[in-house]
C-alpha positions in Angstrom: 7.8 -8.9 -45.1 9.1 -9.9 -41.7 6.8 -12.1 -39.6 7.2 -12.8 -36.1 5.5 -16.0 -34.9 2.8 -15.6 -32.4 4.7 -17.8 -29.8 7.5 -15.3 -29.6 5.0 -12.4 -29.3 3.3 -14.0 -26.4 6.5 -15.7 -24.9 7.5 -12.8 -22.9 4.2 -11.9 -21.3 3.4 -12.8 -17.6 0.3 -14.6 -18.8 2.4 -17.4 -20.1 5.1 -17.3 -17.7 3.2 -16.9 -14.5 -0.6 -17.7 -15.3 -3.7 -16.0 -14.6 -4.7 -17.7 -11.5 -2.7 -18.3 -8.1 -3.7 -20.6 -5.0 -4.5 -18.8 -1.8 -4.9 -20.3 1.6 -7.2 -19.0 4.3 -7.4 -20.2 7.8 -9.2 -18.9 11.0 -9.3 -19.6 14.9 -11.8 -21.1 15.4 -11.7 -23.3 12.5 -14.7 -24.3 10.3 -15.5 -20.7 9.5 -17.4 -20.1 6.0 -15.4 -18.4 3.4 -17.1 -16.4 0.7 -15.6 -14.8 -2.3 -17.7 -12.0 -3.7 -20.7 -13.7 -1.8 -20.2 -17.3 -3.3 -19.2 -19.9 -0.7 -16.0 -21.6 -1.4 -15.5 -23.8 1.6 -14.8 -23.6 5.5 -11.5 -22.9 6.8 -8.9 -24.1 6.4 -9.4 -23.5 2.7 -7.3 -23.5 -0.3 -8.6 -21.9 -3.5 -7.4 -20.9 -6.9 -8.3 -17.6 -7.6 -8.0 -15.3 -10.7 -5.4 -12.7 -10.5 -7.6 -10.1 -11.7 -10.1 -10.6 -8.7 -10.7 -7.4 -6.9 -13.8 -8.3 -4.8 -14.2 -8.8 -1.1 -13.5 -12.0 0.8 -15.8 -12.7 3.8 -15.0 -15.1 6.6 -18.2 -15.9 8.9 -19.0 -18.2 11.8 -22.1 -18.3 14.0 -21.6 -16.5 17.3 -18.4 -14.6 15.7 -18.1 -11.2 14.1 -17.7 -11.4 10.3 -14.3 -10.5 8.8 -14.1 -8.8 5.4 -10.8 -8.2 3.5 -9.3 -7.8 0.0 -6.1 -9.5 -1.2 -3.2 -6.8 -1.6 -1.5 -7.0 -5.0 1.6 -5.6 -6.6 3.0 -5.2 -10.0 4.3 -8.4 -11.3 7.9 -7.9 -12.3 7.7 -10.7 -15.0 5.7 -8.0 -17.1 8.9 -6.1 -17.4 9.9 -8.6 -20.0 6.9 -7.1 -22.3 9.1 -4.1 -23.1 9.6 -5.4 -26.8 6.0 -6.2 -27.6 2.9 -4.0 -26.9 0.7 -7.0 -27.6 2.0 -8.6 -24.4 1.2 -5.6 -22.3 -2.4 -5.6 -23.6 -2.7 -9.4 -22.7 -1.3 -9.2 -19.3 -3.6 -6.1 -18.5 -6.7 -7.9 -19.9 -6.0 -11.1 -18.0 -4.9 -9.4 -14.9 -1.4 -11.0 -14.9 0.3 -7.7 -14.7 -0.2 -7.8 -11.0 0.3 -10.7 -8.5 -1.1 -11.4 -5.1 1.3 -9.6 -2.4 0.3 -12.3 0.0 -1.2 -15.8 -0.5 -1.6 -17.0 3.1 -4.1 -15.5 5.4 -4.9 -16.3 9.0 -7.6 -14.7 11.1 -8.6 -14.7 14.8 -12.5 -14.3 14.8 -13.8 -12.3 17.7 -16.9 -13.6 19.5 -20.0 -11.3 19.2 -20.7 -9.2 22.2 -24.2 -9.6 23.7 -26.2 -6.4 23.0 
């Protein structure tokens, strides 16, 4: 019987080649705005954060006296996943870990607008 070592089955998947996390950088004007990912604070701008590629939630930027900003990170297909054509197992792993996609953009800058007096 022909056996393929697990290393060779997983070698082509983007999970191994590009990982399951990626750094993002968020900045704002004015600085020192609180950044939250899915409601959890990660720091104040400017902030660098290592985020799971499978993340599909909302990122919030908030500072007293300014309007909140909400955004989602745009994604696109991770071309490294094309190397999976030989092994179905690699596709399954990439889909499960979110590595089949990558962040389309990793640096985000926002101008926060002052709140209007109502």
